[in-house]
N, C-alpha and C positions, 0 to 999 in steps of 0.2 A: 723025567727029562727036564733039563734046565737050558733055556734058550735066551739069547740076547739079540736085540734088534737095534740097528743103528743106521741113520741116514747120514751121508757124508758128501762133501764137495772139496776136493783138493786138500786132503788132510794128511799128506805125506809126512809132515813134521811129527805130529803126536801119535799117529796110528801105530808105529812100531811098539811103543810103550803100552798103548791101550790094548792091542791084540795080545802081546806077550802076557799081560796080566790076566785078561778074561778067558783066554783059551785054557787056562788051568782049571776053571771052575764051571764052564758051560760046555754042554754036550753039543750045542749047535749054535751057530751065528748066522744071522740074515743081515747082510749089509746092502743098503739101498743107495745106489749111486746116482747123484745128481750131475751127471755129465762131467765128471772130473777130468782134467786135462794133464794132471801130474802123474806121479807113480802110485797113487793110492791103491788102484785095483791090483797092480802088480805086487805091492807089499802085502795086501790081504792074501793073495794066492801063494805067496811065499811062506808066510807065517802061519796061516790057517787054511791050508789047501782044501780041507773038507767043508769049510764054510761056504755059504752060498752068496754070490753077488748078483744083484738084480738091478736093472736100470729103472729109475723112477718113471712113472707115468706123468709126473708133474714137470712143468717147464721151469717153475720158480719155487722159492721157499715160501709159499703161502702157508702160514701156520696151520690153518684148518685142513688144507689139502694134504699137507705133510702127515698130520695126525690121522686123517682118514686112511691114508695108504698104510700107515703103521697098524691101524686097527684091522684093515683087510687082511694083512698077513698074519696078525696075531690070531685071528679066527681059525687059521689053518694049522697052528702050532699047539700041540698038546703040552700039559705040564706047566711048570713055572716059567715065567718069562718077564723081561723088563726091557724097556726102550731107553737107551741112553745116548747122549751126545759123545763125541770123541774126547771132550774135555773131562768126562765123568767116569770115574773108576769106582766100581762097587766093591766095598770092603766089608767082611763080616763072616758070620757063621753059616756057611753054605750047607753045612750038615743038617740045618733045620728045614731045608727045602726037600722034604720027603713026599712020596706019593700020597696024595690025600684027595679023596672024592669030595671033601667039603670045600666050597669056594672060599678062598682066603685072599685078603689083601695085606701086604706088609708095606707100611708107609715109611720111607727112608729119608732122613734128613741129610744135609750136606755140610761139609767143611769147604768153604770157598777160599781157595789159596790165592794169596796175594804176595808177589815178590817184593822183598824190602829193597832190592837193588835193581839197577838197570844193566843190560848187557850181560846177563847171567849165562855162563857156560854150563851146560848140563852133559853129564856122561851118559852116552846112549846105551852103555852096557849095565847100568844100574837103574832100578826102579825109581820113578819120580819121587815117591814118598820117602826114599832114603836120602834124597838130596834137597827136597823143598818142604819146609815145615811151618812157614809163616802163612797166617790166613785169618779168616773170620769164622768164629765158632757159631753154629746154628743156634745155640742157646742164647747168644748175645744179639742175634738178629735173624730170627726164624723166617722173616718175610723176604730176606735177600734172595734166597733160592728156596722156593717152596719144595714140598716133598715129591719124591719119585715113588713109584708104586710097583713093587714086586707082586705078582699075582698068578693064580693057577686057573683063571677063568677069563671070560671076556669082560673088559672094562670099557667104559665110555670116557674118552678124553675130552677136555676142553682145550682150545688152542694153547699149546706150549707143554701139555702133558704134566702140568704140576698140580699138586693137590694141597689142600689146606686143612687136612684132618690132624692138626697138631696134638690133639689129645690122644691120638692113636699112634704117635710116633714110636717106632721100634728103637730099642737100644741094642739090637743084635746086628744091625747093619748101618753103614754110613756111606755116602758118596763123597769121594775125594774129588772136588771139582777144581780143575786147574784153569780157572777163567782168566786170571791175571798172573799166571806163574807157569814157567819161567819168563821173565820180562826181557825179551830180546827181539831182534828183528824178525825172526821166524814167527813168533807169536803175534807181533804187531801185524805182519802181512796177513796171517790167518784171520785175525779179528776184522781187518779193514775190508777183505774181499767179500765177506758175507753180505753186506749191505747192497751189493750189486745184484744179488739174486733174490732180494725181497721185493714183492710187487708193490706198486704205489698204493693199491687198496689196503694192504697191511700197514704201510707207513702212516696212512691217514688215520687209521685206528690206533696208531702208536703201539702196535704189536711188534715185539722184537726191538724195542726202542734202544736197547743197549748196543744194537748192531748198527744203528743209523742215526743216533743222537736225536731222537724225536723228529726225524725227517729233515734235519738241518744238514746232514751229511757228516759222517764221521771221518776225522783225519787223525794222523799220528799225534799231532799237537793236542787235539781235543782228548784223545785217548789218554795221554799222560796227565792232562788236567783232571780228568775224571779219577784216574788212578790216585793222584796225589791229594785231591781234595775230598774224595768220598771213600775210597777203599783202604788206602794205606792207614789213615787215622784210626780205622776200626780194627785193624789186624794186629795179631800178636802171635807169639810162638805157640803152636799147637802140639808140640812134641809129646807132652804128657797125655793129652787127650787122644792122640793117635795111637798110642801104645795099646790101649784097651782093644782096639779093633785089629791091629796088626798082629798081636799076640795070638788072636784066634786063627788067623790064616797061616801063622808060622813064618 
């Protein structure tokens, strides 16, 4: 059995692509709803009617409490599982996820996609990876987005659910993370809304700093400044690197 867990809040923009991709590879999805007020739940029920939507017990996006809730549900789910955000698409050789009584972790790196352009129009009928290929290779900056973990047993997360076992990085899977791509008003609105759900206690610890600009308050202007000074200078065309993983899934 292969399962995916995701927590979400007002993700109606990216959810259709995310669901259409992962429903082809996972037997079960658990979607943890943080009081969404848009069409997110409706979209999940339309595209993945057999998946389960549960309301979070948490009032805010406290990193530690978010991960505690994910671990609570993971204890109840047998087989292979992974917890991802709606920006993260798992690409790779799913045939390797066989029934195995041996406890195993697969540490997965990320391509972090960064749009070269502003106001990018995206075709909703085509996968994102067919339309967006510019980003930052994990080989060039492994610390930008640390590893995610595919696992078939119970794991203990630290806040953020990222791992630093870089010597154990798999070459059979990668996460396509659409953090700054496609760059348009829909993505900007998504990125700006998250800071309002992060508790002050997390902000003081600088947890989730990319969402609140180290507690200074994130604005569209600051978002573009970060994009142009930090992310775009590091990015490049990843088409050739992407082919290796996309050929596996056909």
